[in-house]
C-alpha positions in Angstrom: 13.0 6.0 91.7 10.7 6.2 88.7 11.8 7.9 85.5 10.2 11.3 86.2 12.0 11.6 89.6 15.4 10.6 88.0 14.8 13.2 85.2 13.8 15.9 87.7 16.9 15.4 89.9 19.1 15.3 86.8 17.8 18.7 85.7 18.2 20.2 89.1 21.7 19.0 90.1 23.7 17.9 87.0 25.6 20.2 84.7 23.8 20.7 81.4 26.4 19.0 79.3 24.4 16.2 77.8 21.3 16.1 75.5 19.9 12.9 77.0 17.3 10.6 75.5 14.2 10.2 77.7 15.3 6.8 79.2 17.0 5.7 82.4 18.7 2.4 82.0 18.9 0.3 85.2 19.8 -3.2 84.2 19.9 -6.0 81.7 21.9 -9.0 80.4 24.2 -9.1 77.4 22.8 -6.9 74.7 19.3 -6.6 76.1 18.8 -3.7 78.6 16.0 -2.6 80.8 14.9 0.9 81.8 13.4 2.2 85.0 9.9 1.5 83.8 10.6 -2.1 82.9 10.8 -1.6 79.1 13.5 -3.7 77.3 15.9 -2.5 74.5 18.3 -4.2 72.2 21.6 -2.4 72.7 23.5 -1.5 69.5 25.5 1.2 71.4 27.3 -0.6 74.2 27.7 2.6 76.2 29.6 4.1 73.2 31.6 1.0 72.5 32.4 0.4 76.2 30.4 -2.6 77.4 32.0 -5.0 75.0 30.8 -8.1 76.9 27.4 -6.5 77.4 25.6 -6.2 80.8 25.9 -8.6 83.7 28.7 -10.8 82.2 29.4 -13.4 84.9 33.2 -13.9 84.3 33.8 -10.1 84.2 31.8 -9.5 87.4 33.7 -12.3 89.2 37.1 -10.7 88.3 35.9 -7.3 89.5 34.4 -8.6 92.7 37.5 -10.7 93.5 39.7 -7.5 93.3 37.2 -5.5 95.4 37.6 -8.1 98.1 41.3 -7.3 98.3 41.9 -3.6 97.9 40.0 -0.9 95.8 42.8 1.6 95.2 46.6 1.7 95.4 48.6 4.9 95.0 51.1 4.9 92.2 53.8 5.5 94.9 53.6 1.7 95.3 53.5 -1.4 93.1 50.2 -3.1 92.2 49.8 -6.6 90.9 46.8 -6.0 88.6 48.7 -3.2 86.9 51.7 -5.3 86.0 49.5 -8.2 84.9 47.6 -5.9 82.5 50.7 -4.2 81.2 52.4 -7.6 80.6 49.3 -8.8 78.7 49.1 -5.7 76.5 52.8 -5.7 75.7 52.8 -9.4 74.9 49.7 -9.1 72.6 50.9 -6.0 70.7 54.7 -5.9 70.8 54.7 -2.7 72.9 57.5 -2.2 75.4 55.9 -0.1 78.1 52.4 1.1 79.2 51.1 4.2 81.0 47.6 3.9 82.6 45.2 6.7 82.9 41.4 7.0 83.4 40.0 7.7 79.9 40.8 8.0 76.2 41.3 11.7 76.4 43.9 11.3 79.1 45.6 8.5 77.2 45.9 10.8 74.1 47.1 13.7 76.3 49.9 11.4 77.5 50.8 10.4 74.0 51.0 14.0 72.8 53.1 15.0 75.7 55.4 12.0 75.3 55.9 12.8 71.6 56.9 16.4 72.3 59.4 15.3 75.0 60.8 12.6 72.6 61.5 15.2 70.0 62.8 17.8 72.4 65.3 15.4 74.0 66.6 14.3 70.6 66.4 17.5 68.5 65.8 20.4 70.9 63.2 23.2 70.5 61.4 24.0 67.3 60.1 20.5 66.4 57.0 20.3 68.5 54.2 20.3 65.9 51.4 17.7 66.2 49.7 16.9 62.9 46.1 15.6 63.2 43.7 14.6 60.5 40.6 16.6 59.6 37.4 15.0 60.9 39.3 13.4 63.8 38.3 13.3 67.4 40.8 12.8 70.2 39.3 14.0 73.4 38.0 16.8 75.6 41.1 18.1 77.4 42.4 21.3 75.9 45.4 19.6 74.1 43.3 16.7 72.8 40.5 19.1 71.9 43.0 21.1 69.9 44.1 17.9 68.2 40.5 17.2 67.2 40.1 18.1 63.6 36.5 19.3 63.8 35.9 23.0 64.1 32.5 22.6 65.8 34.3 21.3 68.9 36.5 24.3 69.0 33.9 26.9 69.7 34.2 28.9 72.9 37.5 27.4 74.1 40.2 29.5 72.5 43.1 30.1 72.8 44.2 26.6 72.0 47.5 24.7 72.4 49.9 26.0 69.8 51.7 24.0 67.1 48.8 21.7 66.1 48.1 21.5 62.4 45.4 19.6 60.4 45.7 17.7 57.2 43.5 15.7 54.8 44.0 12.0 54.8 46.7 12.1 52.1 50.5 12.0 52.6 51.2 15.2 50.6 48.9 17.1 52.8 50.4 15.6 56.0 53.8 16.7 54.7 52.5 20.2 54.0 51.1 20.5 57.5 54.2 19.1 59.1 56.5 21.8 57.6 59.5 19.9 58.9 58.4 20.9 62.4 56.4 17.8 63.4 57.2 15.5 66.3 54.1 13.3 65.7 51.1 12.5 63.6 48.0 11.2 65.3 45.4 9.2 63.5 42.3 7.0 64.1 42.3 4.1 61.6 38.5 4.4 61.8 37.3 7.9 62.5 34.3 7.3 64.8 32.8 10.6 65.9 32.7 12.2 62.4 30.9 9.4 60.6 32.6 6.0 61.2 35.0 6.2 58.3 37.9 3.9 57.8 41.1 5.4 56.5 42.5 3.9 53.3 45.2 1.2 53.7 47.6 2.8 51.1 47.5 6.1 52.9 48.1 4.6 56.4 51.0 2.5 55.1 52.6 5.4 53.2 52.2 7.6 56.3 53.8 5.0 58.5 56.8 4.8 56.2 57.2 8.5 56.0 57.0 8.9 59.8 59.7 6.3 60.2 61.9 8.0 57.6 61.5 11.4 59.2 61.7 10.2 62.8 58.2 11.5 63.4 56.2 9.4 65.9 53.0 7.8 64.6 50.3 7.7 67.2 47.3 5.4 66.6 44.2 6.5 68.6 42.5 3.1 69.3 40.2 4.5 72.0 37.0 3.5 70.2 38.2 1.2 67.4 40.4 -1.0 69.7 39.9 -3.9 72.0 38.4 -6.3 69.5 35.9 -3.8 68.0 37.0 -4.1 64.4 37.7 -7.9 64.5 41.4 -7.7 65.6 42.7 -6.7 69.0 43.6 -3.2 67.5 42.5 -1.9 64.2 46.0 -0.8 63.1 46.8 -4.6 62.8 44.6 -4.7 59.7 46.7 -2.0 58.0 50.0 -3.9 58.3 51.8 -1.2 60.3 53.4 -0.9 63.7 52.8 2.5 65.4 55.2 4.2 67.8 52.4 4.9 70.3 48.9 3.4 70.7 46.2 4.8 72.9 43.1 3.0 74.0 40.3 3.1 76.5 36.5 2.6 76.2 36.1 -1.2 76.0 39.5 -1.9 77.6 37.9 -2.6 81.0 34.5 -3.6 79.8 32.6 -0.8 81.6 35.0 0.5 84.2 37.1 3.7 83.6 40.6 3.1 82.3 42.9 4.4 79.6 46.2 3.1 78.4 49.1 4.6 76.4 51.3 1.9 74.8 54.8 2.8 73.9 56.6 0.8 71.2 60.3 0.6 70.8 61.2 4.0 69.4 59.1 5.8 72.1 59.6 3.4 75.0 61.8 5.8 77.0 60.1 9.0 76.1 58.7 9.6 79.6 60.7 9.6 82.9 59.8 9.8 86.6 57.9 13.0 87.2 57.0 13.7 83.5 53.5 12.5 83.8 51.1 10.9 86.4 47.6 10.1 87.4 46.1 9.5 90.9 43.6 6.9 89.7 45.5 5.7 86.6 45.9 1.9 86.8 43.3 1.5 89.5 43.5 -2.2 90.7 39.7 -2.8 90.1 39.8 -1.4 86.6 43.0 -3.3 85.8 41.5 -6.5 87.1 38.5 -6.0 84.8 40.8 -5.2 81.8 42.9 -8.3 82.4 39.6 -10.3 82.1 38.7 -8.5 78.9 42.1 -8.8 77.2 42.5 -12.4 78.2 39.2 -13.3 76.6 39.9 -11.5 73.3 41.4 -14.6 71.9 41.9 -15.4 68.3 38.8 -17.6 68.4 36.7 -14.9 70.0 37.9 -12.3 67.4 37.0 -14.7 64.6 33.5 -14.8 66.0 33.4 -11.0 66.1 34.4 -11.0 62.4 31.6 -13.4 61.6 29.1 -11.3 63.5 30.3 -8.2 61.7 29.9 -9.8 58.3 26.4 -10.9 59.2 25.4 -7.5 60.4 26.9 -5.7 57.4 25.2 -8.0 54.9 21.8 -7.6 56.6 22.2 -3.8 56.8 23.0 -3.4 53.2 19.6 -5.0 52.3 17.6 -2.6 54.5 15.6 0.0 52.6 16.8 3.4 53.5 20.4 2.4 54.1 22.5 4.1 51.4 26.0 3.0 52.5 27.6 0.9 55.3 30.9 2.3 56.5 33.5 1.6 59.1 35.3 -1.7 60.0 34.2 -4.8 61.8 31.6 -4.2 64.5 32.2 -0.4 64.3 29.5 0.4 61.8 28.3 3.7 60.2 25.0 3.9 58.3 24.4 6.6 55.7 20.7 7.0 55.7 18.2 9.1 53.8 16.7 10.7 56.9 17.9 12.8 59.8 20.1 10.6 62.0 18.9 12.0 65.3 15.3 11.6 64.4 16.0 8.0 63.3 17.8 7.3 66.6 14.9 8.7 68.6 12.4 6.5 66.6 14.6 3.4 67.2 14.6 4.2 70.9 10.8 4.4 71.0 10.6 1.0 69.4 13.2 -0.6 71.7 16.5 -0.2 70.0 19.5 1.8 71.2 21.7 3.3 68.5 24.2 6.1 68.3 24.7 8.9 65.8 27.9 10.3 64.2 27.0 13.5 62.4 24.6 12.6 59.6 25.1 8.8 60.1 23.8 6.3 62.5 26.6 4.5 64.5 26.3 0.9 65.6 28.8 -0.5 68.1 27.0 -3.4 69.9 28.5 -5.6 72.5 30.9 -8.1 71.0 29.0 -10.9 72.7 25.7 -10.0 71.1 23.7 -13.0 70.1 22.2 -13.7 66.7 18.7 -13.5 68.2 19.5 -10.0 69.6 21.0 -8.9 66.3 18.0 -10.1 64.4 15.6 -8.3 66.8 17.6 -5.1 66.6 17.8 -5.3 62.8 14.0 -5.8 62.6 13.4 -2.6 64.5 15.9 -0.7 62.4 14.3 -1.9 59.2 10.9 -0.8 60.5 12.2 2.7 61.3 14.2 3.3 58.1 11.8 1.8 55.6 
């Protein structure tokens, strides 16, 4: 199909939930993608931090194809080798004790919030079910995770919401205020992605972790976007010197296939029992095989390379005319610019660069395998657009 046919069919048959850019991506390699008309683009978006090894990665494809040659789906009534291999890897790399697999970040967060409420109910009874979330957070599109999202613009039209969710500024006194001695959990993103790619302060996160431990309130770290090597460590909370009680992740975990994971650490490891939660496709063998390939390759050496690429990108970006500030952590980058972010993103697209937006900022989350040549080409386009 050519682009106009694809666009026409999209308008006719798909729900009108996305404001799409006028491009249909059909292929590519690493961080260089091709559209339906043959035009090439440098990819600084990675499918919203999903394609962390870029397009057409040979080792990743081999792992997926090998599993497809065995069986594509196993019901969770039965055991599945790819699931246990991935769970073992994640626990060994993080210190978690157990894992629940789902299909997305929103579902992983839904699982975490349910588990926190059950943990508290079984230990303390009713009346201690409050979830405290930070303002400017984003945790998903299900009704519970949408409620936990601390941005009012996402709440339009969908009331009534799940009760006993409160919002706080990123300060310990305000978290304590919002908790009112009724909280079972606090959920945070160490780097708030959707609201502007803003990293939380280390003193706040460490103080919060200490308070949660003291009060027996579970600390949930949402690593859906900032996890899986994106910030230069396997998960971003590692850079804050804390150990959460629950960690959620998705996006880049399977390098392009749908999967979510909820990791339970020691205090929360037995929060869920048989029948408390489930997912038909959660832990799909093909997605798990892809994720085993991803996590196995996010070695210390690879992550050091990511840190080097992040430092290179950030140094170059700070010298571009029109960039007022560079925010975020590692290769999860926010750019405060002097022009409208959506207009700037559209101008980049026209010249062959894919970038994302986060409110008034541009958001850059390129494949972790992006080459220096691809980075330089993308930076050249960005410089041209912004200056």
